[in-house]
N, C-alpha and C positions, 0 to 999 in steps of 0.2 A: 299148708303151708303150699301144695299144690296148685290151689285156687287162684293163690293171690299170683303167684305168677303168669298164672293162665293169664290172670285180668291186668298184667301190665303190660304181655305181648299185645293183649287186644288193643289195650292204651295207646303201646307203639304205632300199631296199624293205622292207629286214627290220625296219625299226624301226617298231614300233609307234606310232601316232598321231602322227610327226614329219611337220611339215608346215613347206612353205618360206615363211620372213618369220617365223618364232614367237620369233629371236632377240631381239628387241626388246622383247616382252610379256616377256620371262623378267627383261630389266632394270630394266622399270617394277615389275615385281614384286617387284624386290631392294630397291628406294630406300625410304627411310623413310618412316611415314605420320605420325611423331608421335607423343605417349604416348599408352599404352595408354588408354582410356577406362577409370574406375571402373567395379566392377561394378554400381554402384546407378544409372548413367547408361546401361547398355548396357542397350534396352528389352525382350531378349527373355533377360535373364540373369533367375535368381532372387531377387536381392538387389532390382532394378530393380522389380520388382512388390513384395515387403515393404515397400520405402521407399514405392510408393504407396500403400501399403493403410493404414502407419502414418499419411501427412500426409492421409488423408480422413478417417481416426478423430478424428485430431486436429483437425480441420474441423468437425466434429459434436458434438464433444465438447464440455460445455457447463464454461464457467469455474466455475472454484473460488475460493471466498471465505474465505481464511484464517478462523479461528475460535480464539479463544483456549481455552488447554486443558480447563480444567477450568470448574466453579461455584466461586463463592466465597460467602464466608460475613461478614455483621457480625456483631458478638458485643458483648454488652456494651446493659444499655438507652439509654444515651445514644444509641449510636450506632445502634441500632435506630431507636430514634423519630426520629433524623436522616435516616435513609433512607427513613422512611414519611413523613414530611413534605414531602421534595424528592419523592416519587413516582418514584421510582428502582422499575425494574422487580424483584418480589419472586415468588418462586416459592411460599415459603410462610414462616411466623413457627413459631419452635417454643421452647416454653417448657418449663422444667423444675418437675418434679413436685416440689410445697411450696414452688415459689417466692412471695417475701414478694410481697403486691399495694398497690403503693406507686403514686402518683402516675403516673409514669415506663409502668409497667406498665398502668396501665390504660387511658394515652394511645395506648399500641401496641395493647393491644385494640381502643381505637376505632377506630384509624386503619385497623386491618386487617382490622375488619367493613366498613368505610366503601369500601374499594377489594377487596373482593371477595377476599378473600385466606384461604386455609386457615389454620389454628392449630393446631397440635399438640402435643401432650403428650408429653414424652418423660424419660426416668430422667436425672437429671444425669450419667451416669456415660456416656449414649448419646449426650449433647450434647457432654462434655467430647472426647469422640472424634470428632466429628462437625467440631468448631470449630479440631481440631488442637491442643486445651489453652489457649484462650484463654480471658481472663477474662471469661466470657460472663454471671456474674451473674443467671444464670438464664433467659437473653432471647437470644435470636438468628434472627436474618435468614438465607434463601438464596438467594442472587443466580442467576441462571440466565448460561450461559458468555452472554459480548458476541459480538452477528455480526457482524461487518466487513465492507463492503460490499469492493467489489472496485475498483482506481482507476482502473481504465474508467468503473466508474457517475458518478465526480463530475463527467465529461465529460458524461457522458450526462444527469444530470440538468440542467445549461445550456441544454443543447440541447432538452432537453424543455420545459423553461419559454420558450423563446427568448430566453435571456439569454449576455450575453458571460461565458464561464468566469473564475473567480477562486477559486483554491483554495488551502488553507494549508498548507503541509506544514511538520512539525517534525523539526528531524535530532536525535534520539537524545534531545530531551526527556526525565530522569529521573523527574521530580514530580509524579505524578499530579495534585497540585492544581494545576499550571502546566497538565499538559495539560488538565484540566476548564473551567479558566479559556479556554485558547485557544481552544475547543471552543463556549465561552460567547458569546467576541468575534466568530468565524467565524459562526452562526447570526444574531447580533444584525446585524451587519454584509453580511449579503448575501453570504456566500461560497456556495460548493457542496460543500464537503466539506472534511474535514481528513485530510493523508496523513502517516501514522507509520510508523517502520522496524519490524521485526518481532521484531527483538533488538536488546537491549539498548537498550529505552526503553520507557516507561512506559506502562502498557496500560489499557483502558476496569477501571478497579477503581471499589470501590465508592467511595472517595476521588475519582476523578474523575469519578464519574457525581453526586456531592453537590456538589462544585465547578463543575459545568456548570450545576446548578441545574435539570434536566431537560434542558437544551438538544441533550442527546447519542441525544434521542428524536426532535427534531428537523432534525435533522441528521447526514448518513452521516461514519462514520469509516472509513478504508480503510488496511490493512493493505499496505508492501511488503516483498519479502525486500531487494532492493536499492533505498536510496535513489535512489543518483547514477544507476541504470537507469531506473527510473522518470522523475525529472525529464529524461532524455531525452527518451523516450516522450512525455512530454507537451510538449517543446519540438517533435519530428517531427509532434506533432498542431497545432500551430500555438499554442502558448503561448508567452510570453517567460515566464523564470523568472529573480526578484530573490531576493537573500538579503539578511537584515538585517545591518549590522558598523558598527560605530563609526567604521573606514575607509575609509566609503562612497566610492563614484565621482561618485554624484548624492546629494544630501538627498532627504530626503522631499517638502519642498512642490515643488523639481524635479521630482520625478516626477509630480508630483499636476498638472504645467501641459497646457494643452493640447497641446503638443507631447511631452507624455512618454510615460509608458507603461501609465499607469493605469487609461488606458480603451479597450484590447485587451486579448486574452486572457492572464489572469496567472497565474502560483504563485510565492506569498510563503513564501519559506523563511526560518525561526526558529532560531538555533542553539541549542546547548544550555547548561545553567546552566552561568556558569564558562569553558567552553571555547568556545563559540560558534561558529561556521559551522565544520566538517569542510573539511582541504583541498581531496578531492575533490569535494564540494560547490560550494565555492568555485568552483573551476575550472568546475565546469558551468554557474554561473550566468552570464548574458546581463549583468546589472549589479547591482554589489554598492549598497544605499542604507541613508545613513545618518540616523537620529533625532536632528535637533539640538535641545539643550538650553541653558539659561541657565547652569545650573553645571555645572560640571566634574564630572559624577557618572563613574565608570567603566562601568555600562552598567545598562542598563533590567532588570528583571525581565523573562522572556522572553513570561509571559502577557501583562506592560504592553505589551510590545515589538508583541506583534501587534495588540494592541488600537486601539494608536494609528495603526498602519499599516494596517490593514483599515477604519477609523473615515475616513482620509483619503482612500483609496481609493472608498470610498462616497460621498463629498462629489465629489470631482471625477467621479464618473461621474454622479452628478444623481441 
């Protein structure tokens, strides 16, 4: 037996690196350590460094405000004269060779000269091509692409003016005249900007410019890819979001009482023509507000509803 004991001892001496009491370490090494972290969460992994670099670039990258896709044309003598009268931004005015010099054309020349605009003469074929075959009557004006603001700019404008934010949001308004009327009301009643969806909604066309009566040059209009997401971002920034609907939880006069929301940071959402507020927008709103009317009208025009509401809020704010 003694010989066997010596033989085991000899064998132990031959095992390289074996020491007394290492069994516990082995068992602990076999215990689970939880799920393996993602490659982007491990400091020494290549993906972690790539992610860190991307975040750094994103933090320093300037915001890109959406822009309209292309310039627009106002074609026809009445249209061009109205655009020039409203002092809508115009790049240049084009007249076709041999165009009859009537009163409207002479007025267009006079207005263009007063505003320092270029008057360019082109062939009728060239004007047909530029205006996409519109009935131009030998006169057209080119409007530059409208530069939309970033949604965050609207809040920053209120901060810069040391004022309580008031933003008008339009839920898929498709008539550019309603958009123009809403912009005019927003400018007139102290709103800090207008927010519109980028898709399936009216943009800043010549018609919207004209209806705004020049107000679009005094108040920013911002576009957003996702209206609901942006409304939630405004809520996270401290704004209350109210939507206008005939079946509202409270009436507009109740909103504008001292106990109401009118005095605080506010986003007013107006629904589209015919359909009103979309379901997701309605669910996002903190409160739905109705405008009481004497007669049983089905609903107010979107531009009128925005005007009435903004006026009441401006009065409540003093």
